[in-house]
Every structure is written in C-alpha cells, then in structure tokens.
N, C-alpha and C positions, 0 to 999 in steps of 0.2 A: 444509531440503532443497535441495541444489544443483539447478540446472536442466541441468547437464551440458554446456550450450552446444550441445545437439544438436537442440533443437526437437521437432517432431512427426515421426511416421513419414512417410517419403517416399511420394509417390503411386505411384511405380514399384515393381514387384515382381520379386524374383529368379525365375529360370525353374526350375520343377520340373516333371517329366513328369506331366501331368494324369492319364495312364492308369496311372501307377505306384500300387501298393497302399500306402496310408498306414497304415491300421490293420487288423489282423486279429484275430478272436476266434472260436475254434471254426470253424464253417462260414460265419461272416459276415466280409465284407471290404468296406472302403471305399477307393476310389481317392482320389487327391488332389482330383480334380474333384468326386467325390461327397461328399467331406468338406466342401469349400467350400460346396457347395449345401445340405448338411444343416445346417451351422453358420449360414448365412444364414437358413434357414428357422426354425431354433430361436431365433436372435437376434430375428427378427420376432415370434415367439410370445412371447418374453420382454418385448419392447417393448410388445406388446398387453396385457401384464399389469402394466405400469407400471414396468418396469426401465429405468433410465437411468443416466447418469453418477454413479458413487459408490454406487449401490445394491448390496446384497449378494444373491447367489444362493447358497443353502446346498445342499449335496449330502450325502446319507448313503446309502451303498451300497458294495458291493465294487467292485474295479476292473472297468471296463467301457468299451467303445467310447463308449457314451453319456456317460460321465463326461468324456472328452475333448471331446465335442461341447459339453457344458454349459460347460466351461472356456473354450473358444475363443469360443463365442457370447456369454458373459457379458462377457468382456474386449473383444470386438468392439464392444460397446455403451458401453465405458467403465465397466462395472460391475465388481464385485469378487467373485471366486469364493471361496467358503468351504466346503471339504470337511471333513466331520466324521469323526472316528475311529469306525469301526464297532465297535470293541471297548469303547467306553465304556458305562457303565451309564445307565439312563434318566434319573436325576437329573443326571448329568453332561451328557447331550445337552440337557436342558432349560436348563441354565446357558448352554451355548453359544448356544442359540437366543435367549435373553434378552440375551446380550451382543452378538451379531452383528446381531440384528433384521433378518433377511432379508426382502426383498420377496417372494421366491419360495423355497420350501423343497421340494426334490426328494428324497423319501425312498422312492419306489417307481416301478416302470416306468409305471404308469398316469398319474402326474403328468408324467413325461417325455413320454408320448404326447400328453397333453392340451395341453402347451405347444407341442410340435412341430406339432400340428394347429390351433393357435389362429389361424393366418394373420396378416394385417396386413402393412404396408409395412416394409421394412428401412431403418431410419434411416441416414443417412450421417454417422456419428459420427467425428470426428477424435480419435484417441487419441495422447497424448504419452508420452514415455518416463518422465516424472516422475509419471504417473497411477498410482494404485493398481491392482493387478491381482488379488492373492490375499491372503487371510488364512489363515495356517496356525497352528492352535492348538498351543501347546507348554505342558507343565505348568509351573506357576509355583511359586516358592519360598514363596509365601504360601498355598499350598494350592489355589489356583484357576488354571485354564488362562489363559494370555495369548495374544492373537492377534497373531502377527508379521505386519506388513503389508509385503508385497513389491510393489515397483512393476514396471512393464514393463521399466524399465532393469535392475532387479535380476535378473529372469528372463532378460533378453537377454544380460547380461554373464556370468551363470553359464554360459549356453550357449556363449558365446565362450570362456570359460575351459576348458570341456570340450574344445572343438574345438581349442584350442591345445595341449592336453595329450595327447589321444589321437587316433588317426586314424579318424575316423568317415567312412564312405563312403556314397555314394548307393546303392550296391548292397547295403548292409548290412541284415540283419534282426535286430532287437534284441528281447529279451524283457523285457516289463514285468511284474514279479512282486512288486516292493515296492509297498506300499499307496500310492495316489495322494493320500491325505490326509497323507502325509509328503513333505517336501521332496525326499528321495532318489527317490521314485517318479517325480516330475515331472522334476526337474532333472538327474539324473546320466547317464541314458542316453536316456529317452524324447524329451524336447524336442530334444537335440542330433541325434538320429537323424531326427526329423521335419524339422528345419532343413535337413538335407542332402538330404532327399527319399528316405530309406530307409523301411523298413517296421517298424512296432512291433507285436509280437504281444502281446496283452493276456490275462493270466491273472487270473481273478476272485479266486483265492486260491492260496497256495503249497501245492503238493503235490510232494514230491521225485520220485516216479515220473513224474508228468505233465511236470514240468520236464525231466527227462532225455529223455523220449520226444519232447518238442517240440524240444529242441536237435538231436536226430538228424533228425527228420522235416522240420523246417522250416529246417534249416541256419542255426541261430542264430549270430550273430557275436559278440554281447556281451550282458551283463546287469548289473544292479546288485543287490547283495544285502547282508544283514547276516551276521555270522559264523555265526550259528546255521543259516542256510539253507545256506551252503557246507558245513558239517559234515554236516547231514542228507543232502545230495546225495552227498558222497563216502562216506558210511556206507551208502547205499542199495545193495541187492544188484545193481541194474541198472548201477551206476556203471562197473564194470570193463568191461562189454560194450557200453556206449553209444559210438557213433561221435561223438567230439568234435572231429573234423577241422575243422569250420567255425568253432569257438569260439576267437576270438583273445584276448579278455580278459574279466575279471570285475572290476568295481569294488565294493569293500566298505568299510564304515565302521561306526562306533558303538562298536566295541571291537576289540581285536586278536584275530585268528583263531589257533587252536591251531597250533603249528608242523607237526604231523603232517598237519593239514588242508591247509595251504598246500603242503606237499611233495606230497601226493596229487594236487592239481591241477596243480602244476608238472611232475610226472612224466607227466601226460597232454598236455603241451605248451600249457597255458593260462596266460597271464599273470595272476596275482592281484595286483591294484593296490589297496593300502590307501589310503583317503583320510581326511581329517579335515575336519569342517565342522560347521555348525549351522543350524537352521531360519532364523535371522536373517541368514544369508549366502547363502541361496537354493540349495543349502547349501554349495558347495564352497569351501574355503580352502586345503587342501593336497591333493596326490595324488602317489603314488609313480609315476614314469615306468617304463615297461616296461624300459628300459635301466637296470638297477641294482636293481630291486625284488626279484629273487630273492636277491641277496646281502645284502639288508637287510630280512629278513621282518617285523621289528617296527617299521619306520620308516613314518611317514605321508607321507614323500616331501618334496617342495619346494612352495613357494607357487604358486598359480595366477597366471596371467599378468597379470590385471587386478585383483589383490588385493595390498594393502600389509599387511605384518605387522611387528610389533616386539614385544620382550619388555619388560614393565614390571619395575621392581625386584622381585625375588622370583621372576621367571620367568613371570609370568602373560602369556599371549598376548593382544595387542591387535590388532584387525583393522579395516581400513577399505577402501573401494573401491566401485566402481559395483554390485557385487553385494550390498552390505551394506544391510539393511533401513532403512526410515525411522523405524520405531518400533513401539510396541505399540498396538493398536487401543484408542482412548479411555483410554489409561493414560499420560498425560504424565509423571507422577512416576516410573513405572517405566522409561519411555524415557529420562529424564534420568539416572536412576541407572545405566543400562546403558552410558553413554558417558563417556569421559574425554577432554576436548579433541578431540572428533570421532572418537575411536577406540572401537570396540565392545569391551567387556571380555568375553573368552570364558569366564572362570572356570576355565580350565585352565592348568596349568604345563607348559611345553615346554622341551626341551633341543635345541639345534641344534648339530650337529657342524660341524667346519671345512669339510666338503664341501658344507654347506647342507641336508643331509638332517635332518629333524626327528623327534623322539620325544616322545610324551606321557609325562609323568612323574607327574603327580598332578592332582587336582581341587581347586580352591579351594573349590568347593561340595561338597555331599554327594550330588550326582546319582548315581543308579543307572541303569545302561543294561542292560536285560535283553532279550536277543533283538532288539536294535535299538529297543526302546521305552524312553522316558525315564520314570523313576520318581523323583519328588521326595519325599523322606522326610516333609516337613512335611504333605503332602496325605494320606498314609497314616496318619501319626500322628494327624492331626485326626479321621480316620474311626474309628480305634480308640478314641480318647479320648472319642468321642460315645457309645460303647456303655455301657449301664448296668453298674455294678459294675467299671468300669475306672478306675483312678486316674491312670495315666500310661503313656506308650509312647515308645520310641525305636527308630527303624529305621535299619539300616545295610545296605550291600551286601556279600554274601559270594560268593566264587567258585563257579561252577556249571559243570559240564563241558558241559552242553547249551546253556544260555542265556548263558554268559559271566559274568553276575551275577544274583543273585536277592536278594529282600529277606529280612532276618532281623530279627524284631521282639523286642525285650526289653520285657515287659509287666508293669506293677504292677496287680494286681487286688485289690479288696476283697471280691469274691464268689469263694469257692474253687471254685464249680461251673464256672468257665470252664476250658476245655481248648483246646489248640491247634486241634483240628478244629472245635470249636463256634465259636471266634473267626473262623476262615476262613469258615465258613458264614454267620455274621452279617454279614460283609463283602460276601458275594456279592450283586451287584445294587446295592450302595452305591458301590463303586469298581470299575473295570475288573478283570477276572480277573488280568491280568498284574501289577497293582499289589498283589494280595493276597499277604502274606508267605508264602514257602514254609516258612520256619522260624520258629517261635514258642517263646520261652522266658520263663517266668514267673519274676520276680525280686522279692525283697522291697523293693529300692530300686534306683534308677539312680545310677551315679556322676556327681557334679556338681562343677563348679568353685565357687570361693568366691562367684561371682556367680549361681549357680544354673543355669548352662548345662550340659547333659549332656555328659560327656566321652566322645565317640564313639570316640576312639582306644582307650580302655580297653575299650569294648564290642567293638571289632575284635580286640583281643588275647584277650578271653574267648571269642570265636567260633572261634578257631583250634583245630584238632584237638590 
C-alpha cells in the first residue's frame, strides 16, 4: 500500500459555517457544530468500550443521522466502520459478524444511546490517509461476501473526484436515499456535500412519493440513485406536478436507465448523469459530465480526475488510483487475484469512443445487478443446491422492466414435488429477498462444456421470448 507521500491529516481545519445545518432527518437537524460535538461524544463512548485504532464498529439499520455519527466517530478514533446490508437474511448477517469481529455492534437505537451516554475522555488520535476507514461488504464469486477495505485516502479522493466532476455548492441541500451500507450512499453525493458545508437530508428508506415531496419542500439540489429509483419517481402520479426547479442533477449507476426515463427527467430540466464504479473504487471511476450527457444517454462518461484507467487485451477495464481500495478484509489470495501489476481488474468490458466517452459492453463475470443490488450467481446456486431433492442449479440474469435485471434459475430436481413457488419459499430467510430468483424453470439437464462447465450463453438463449 503506498503512503501517497501525504502523511497524516493536517492539524488545521477548513472553515465551515458552524451554524449551518449538516444533517436533517424529518424534524431532527444537526448543525455542523452540533455534529462535531455529537461525534466527539460518541467517539468517547466507543473508546470507553475499547474501540481503538483498527477496531471494527458494525452498524445494522436503515439510513439515519445516527449512522453518520457512528461513521465519523469510528474513523475519528482510527477505527473501521462496517455497515451491514439490512436486506440480508439472519445467516448472512451472522457470517458478516464472524468475518468482521466488531468490538461494538450497533443494531438498534438503544445500543446507540448507551454508547452515546457512556462518557469517557475523547482520545487525541492521529489518523493518516493510509489508515483503514470502512469495510463495505460486496457479494463474492465464491458464494460468500467479501469486505472491501477503503482507506481514508480512498474516501477522500473519491470525494475530490466528485467535486472535480460536478459543481457542489455550500448552499446545496442533497438527498441521501441510497443505502449507506453501499458505497454510493456515502460517496457519490453525501460526503462531497458535507465536505463543502452543505446540507444532507437523510431518508431512512426509499419511497417515491416522499422523495418527490422532499425535493419540492426542502429545495433539493442533487441526489444519487439507481435506475429503478429514477423509474419509480418519474412513473409516480405526483411527478408531473412536483416543483423540480431546485434539482440540478441526479447521479445514477449500477445499470443503464431506460431511455424513456432519462428523457422524462431531461424534459423537467434535470441533468441525469450516469456513472460507473464499484465498491472497490469508493466507488467512482467514470461519470458523464452534464455537458454532453443528454446527447449520449447510454454512456458512462469519462474517467474521474484522480483515477487512471486502461483497457486490457479483450477490453476489460483496469483501474488504479488514490480512490482504489487496498484489498479485501483478511483475504490476501482474493486481493492478489483482483490486481494485475497494480491495476484493479473490474471484470467489465468497455468500449471507448474517439471523444473519450465510454460505454459498458459486457461483463467478464456473470454478475447480475438488480435494482442496484449485486447478485452473484454462485451464491444463489449454492443456496438452491443445498435444498433437499435438488440436483443442480444455474442462475443467469434476464432483463426486467422495473429492476433492470432479475435472476432466472434453471433447476434440476430429483424430487418432482418442487415448484417455482415452493423453491422461492424455501430460499426465503436463507438468502436476501432480492437474490431469490424471480423466474424458475425446471429442466432435465443443464447444457455443459466438455469440461463440465455450464454453458450460460445457451441458457440465455433459452430464456429469450
């Protein structure tokens, strides 16, 4: 891991209006002065519970002002913030706890209140850019989630990338509606807005009607979203009558938005900026600038300022830069496999036009992105294969109007009693609901290569209407 030649954080601080509102949620608001005081108080409580440099603090819950406090307090101590996906099933959460081994696990407001009131002295901890800040779990190709470790430098330079790409103002009010356990929730709008001294409005969960009402009532300037959110918003009956005059841009990624959805927002005067990234890059790699995005609705734009990109033979995107993670938590072999000569292997094939604008062509891996959530087929296949009377299973992604992609399972069963519905019921509580295949087809056998590998391209052909 390079030391960047930047050393530790400087002692001096940039000037932000202490009386300005940093975070707002429903009727609650914290000014920057109040946020600093609350973070210091919570950090003292964490320290009293034994949290120090390198210790993990796990968080399970919906978006909340308290989640930001835990994030800042943990990293203030040199600890590592580990937010867990609230959509995971109990066995999946148990696995994350065993993997992260947190010193403190905050899974309800009572635990938060206890830590906040624990008292104690606030340690004067020096935190360097190379220190670990966050573990964000991303589904693994081996069927188990992997923790991507992001350093303070990764988070900082992702913020710098955003600020170089879009005009974030100190007077902006941004909407945080993407889950904070994903890199997009923290990195794409929230932290850049706080860095500039703006206001972040926190929504615990996505509701199209509430989002539209918040945009009008609170004069929202920006938000980050996944394509499904943009579609649900423009299809909502209140969309046409909502005053969007304050909304300058929306950043989205995960998959391409439908053209009719992009056009609907553009007609309302909102710049829809498609981006491309991954958890391992904190997450931004590409973003479409407002100048030119409307004319290239399917392009992911151009590389971020502090990010280097190149295409390997065959077109796979390789990435390096100060925003690229140091590796996977306690997985040295996976970390080594993820890099080639210092470049992170994205697993995606890109095409770059002469004007520098890029387009995602295909995936090297079989990753399915459904409503902004990553689904790795091997994880779902393992869960299906563990059911009694199931011989084998293969999962592919198929187009879906609402979610972009959903899983379609081809299943070999020795027990004829299995039905698509009973299989989905059996998977409920074993894997997250969004991972459960929407389509299930029972087959006598799976097409395979001479070496026994399932020919998923043939399954994709079979799934077409």
